[in-house]
C-alpha positions as CSV (number, residue, x, y, z in Angstrom):
1,M,9.3,-13.3,15.2
2,S,7.5,-10.7,17.4
3,K,7.4,-11.5,21.1
4,S,4.0,-12.7,22.5
5,R,2.4,-11.5,25.8
6,A,-1.0,-11.7,27.5
7,Y,-3.1,-8.5,27.9
8,S,-5.9,-7.9,30.3
9,V,-9.0,-6.1,29.0
10,S,-8.0,-2.9,30.8
11,N,-4.5,-3.2,29.2
12,V,-6.2,-3.3,25.8
13,V,-8.7,-0.5,26.3
14,T,-6.1,1.9,27.7
15,K,-3.4,1.0,25.1
16,K,-2.4,3.9,22.9
17,F,-2.1,3.2,19.2
18,D,-0.1,5.2,16.7
19,E,-3.0,6.2,14.4
20,L,-2.2,8.2,11.3
21,P,-4.2,11.4,11.4
22,F,-5.7,11.1,7.9
23,E,-8.0,14.0,6.8
24,G,-10.3,14.8,3.9
25,E,-10.9,12.3,1.2
26,W,-8.3,9.8,2.4
27,E,-9.9,9.7,5.9
28,R,-13.3,9.2,4.3
29,T,-11.9,6.2,2.4
30,L,-9.5,4.7,4.9
31,G,-10.3,6.2,8.2
32,K,-7.3,6.5,10.5
33,P,-5.1,3.4,10.1
34,D,-2.3,2.4,12.5
35,K,1.1,3.6,11.3
36,A,2.3,0.0,10.9
37,F,-0.7,-1.0,8.7
38,S,-0.6,-3.5,6.0
39,A,-2.6,-3.3,2.7
40,I,-3.0,-5.0,-0.6
41,L,-4.0,-2.7,-3.6
42,Y,-5.1,-4.8,-6.5
43,G,-7.0,-4.5,-9.8
44,N,-6.9,-5.4,-13.5
45,S,-4.7,-3.8,-16.1
46,S,-5.6,-0.3,-17.3
47,N,-7.9,0.5,-14.4
48,G,-5.7,2.9,-12.5
49,K,-3.9,0.6,-10.1
50,T,-0.5,2.3,-10.4
51,E,-2.1,5.8,-10.4
52,A,-3.9,4.9,-7.2
53,A,-0.7,3.6,-5.6
54,I,1.3,6.7,-6.4
55,R,-1.5,9.0,-5.1
56,F,-1.6,7.1,-1.9
57,A,2.2,7.2,-1.7
58,K,2.2,10.9,-2.1
59,Y,-0.4,11.4,0.7
60,L,1.7,9.2,3.0
61,T,4.7,11.5,2.6
62,N,2.8,13.8,5.0
63,F,3.5,11.2,7.7
64,G,6.9,9.9,6.9
65,K,9.3,8.7,4.3
66,V,8.0,6.5,1.5
67,D,9.8,3.9,-0.7
68,Y,8.2,2.6,-3.9
69,D,9.8,-0.5,-5.2
70,S,9.0,-0.4,-9.0
71,L,9.5,-4.1,-9.9
72,E,7.3,-4.2,-12.9
73,Q,8.0,-0.9,-14.6
74,G,11.4,0.1,-13.0
75,V,12.6,3.5,-13.9
76,S,10.7,3.8,-17.1
77,A,9.0,6.4,-19.3
78,T,5.6,5.3,-18.1
79,M,6.6,5.6,-14.5
80,K,8.2,9.0,-15.2
81,A,4.9,10.2,-16.7
82,T,3.0,9.0,-13.6
83,L,5.3,10.8,-11.3
84,I,5.1,14.0,-13.3
85,R,1.3,13.8,-13.6
86,N,1.0,13.5,-9.8
87,H,3.6,16.3,-9.1
88,M,5.8,14.0,-7.1
89,E,8.7,16.5,-7.5
90,N,7.1,18.1,-4.4
91,T,8.0,15.1,-2.3
92,T,11.8,15.1,-3.1
93,H,13.0,14.5,0.4
94,S,10.2,12.0,1.4
95,F,9.8,9.7,-1.6
96,R,12.2,7.3,-3.2
97,L,11.6,5.2,-6.3
98,L,13.5,1.9,-6.0
99,D,14.5,0.3,-9.3
100,R,13.5,-3.3,-9.1
101,M,15.0,-3.9,-5.6
102,P,14.9,-7.7,-4.8
103,F,13.7,-9.2,-1.6
104,E,17.2,-9.7,0.0
105,E,18.0,-6.0,-0.5
106,L,14.6,-4.9,0.9
107,I,15.4,-6.9,4.1
108,K,18.7,-5.2,4.4
109,R,17.2,-1.8,3.7
110,Y,14.4,-2.0,6.2
111,S,16.6,-3.4,8.9
112,K,18.5,-0.1,9.0
113,P,17.5,2.4,11.7
114,K,16.6,5.3,9.4
115,S,14.8,3.4,6.6
116,A,11.6,4.6,5.1
117,D,8.3,4.5,7.2
118,F,6.2,3.0,4.4
119,A,7.0,0.6,1.6
120,F,5.1,0.0,-1.6
121,I,5.9,-3.3,-3.4
122,D,4.9,-3.1,-7.1
123,S,4.1,-5.9,-7.6
124,T,3.7,-9.0,-5.5
125,Q,4.0,-11.2,-8.6
126,Y,7.3,-9.6,-9.7
127,L,8.9,-9.8,-6.3
128,R,8.8,-13.6,-6.6
129,I,8.9,-14.6,-3.0
130,T,7.6,-17.5,-1.0
131,K,5.0,-17.4,1.7
132,Q,7.7,-17.9,4.3
133,Q,9.6,-14.8,3.0
134,Y,6.4,-12.8,3.0
135,Y,6.0,-13.5,6.7
136,Q,9.6,-12.7,7.3
137,F,9.1,-9.3,5.7
138,K,5.8,-8.8,7.6
139,E,7.5,-9.4,11.0
140,L,10.4,-7.1,10.1
141,M,8.0,-4.2,9.2
142,L,5.9,-4.8,12.3
143,S,8.9,-4.8,14.6
144,K,10.1,-1.5,13.1
145,R,6.5,0.0,13.2
146,K,6.5,0.5,9.4
147,G,3.6,0.3,6.9
148,V,3.6,-1.9,3.8
149,I,1.4,-1.8,0.8
150,W,1.4,-4.8,-1.6
151,I,0.3,-4.1,-5.1
152,S,-1.1,-7.0,-7.0
153,Q,-2.3,-7.9,-10.4
154,A,-5.8,-9.4,-10.4
155,K,-7.6,-12.3,-12.0
156,G,-11.3,-11.3,-12.2
157,K,-12.0,-9.6,-8.9
158,L,-9.4,-11.4,-6.8
159,P,-5.6,-11.0,-6.5
160,K,-3.7,-13.1,-9.0
161,G,-1.8,-16.1,-7.6
162,A,-1.6,-18.2,-4.4
163,L,0.7,-15.8,-2.5
164,A,-1.4,-12.7,-3.3
165,D,-4.5,-14.6,-2.2
166,D,-2.9,-15.3,1.1
167,I,-1.9,-11.7,1.5
168,L,-5.5,-10.6,0.8
169,Y,-6.7,-12.5,3.9
170,D,-3.7,-11.4,6.1
171,V,-3.5,-7.6,5.6
172,D,-5.5,-4.9,7.4
173,L,-6.7,-3.0,4.3
174,K,-8.0,-4.5,1.0
175,L,-8.0,-1.9,-1.7
176,W,-9.8,-2.9,-5.0
177,V,-9.2,-0.6,-7.9
178,E,-11.7,-0.6,-10.8
179,G,-12.5,2.0,-13.4
180,F,-10.1,4.6,-11.7
181,K,-11.9,4.3,-8.4
182,L,-10.5,2.7,-5.2
183,F,-12.9,0.6,-3.1
184,P,-11.8,0.0,0.5
185,D,-12.5,-3.1,2.7
186,G,-10.9,-4.9,5.6
187,R,-10.1,-3.7,9.1
188,L,-11.0,-0.1,8.6
189,N,-10.8,2.4,11.5
190,G,-13.5,4.6,10.0
191,G,-13.7,5.4,6.3
192,G,-15.3,3.1,3.8
193,E,-16.1,5.5,1.0
194,P,-14.7,5.0,-2.6
195,Y,-11.8,7.2,-3.6
196,T,-11.8,8.6,-7.1
197,V,-8.3,8.1,-8.6
198,W,-8.8,10.0,-11.9
199,A,-12.1,11.9,-12.2
200,E,-12.4,12.1,-16.0
201,K,-11.5,8.5,-16.6
202,A,-13.7,7.3,-13.8
203,A,-16.7,9.2,-15.1
204,K,-16.2,7.7,-18.5
205,Y,-15.8,4.1,-17.3
206,W,-18.8,4.1,-14.9
207,N,-21.1,5.9,-17.2
208,E,-20.3,3.4,-19.9
209,I,-21.2,0.3,-17.8
210,I,-24.4,1.7,-16.2
């Protein structure tokens, strides 16, 4: 567990935070989150959830190393196509795709000094952990000043399952994906505008439901 201490008001207002210097469309959407931010990215099937996650992962390689634990798809043809479509070959030294790495191995990996700065868990449902294990991982990532993005299936407009629901109310950023657009909510430091994941598909989806 992280150590607790008491802060005066002056301590708080003069404290320096490690804000990520986001720019352009990502700043307009997410502002400037703290480096050790937490997020849940969720949506229904075929709405661009994985595409949004990979695009976000690619952007984060500008600020550190990124791991993407592909628990649902693994190293598959569909994941290969997503990586190619987003030109992830340009992130060779900053991005690693983990092939269905289980919880115990994730704990060992992120306990090491030179582990990645950001972790994507795809998905919460496939990791199959308890609430206690979730908080164990959360405390580890906070202690190491690392960001974590939980990807979740959805039921309606909410994350699917009790653990995903708990994560929704615990994380800093809530990222709802629908019709190939990402809609941000939560503890935003600026931002707030939707992010278009895939322009052509987003235009088709939103034009059809208007």
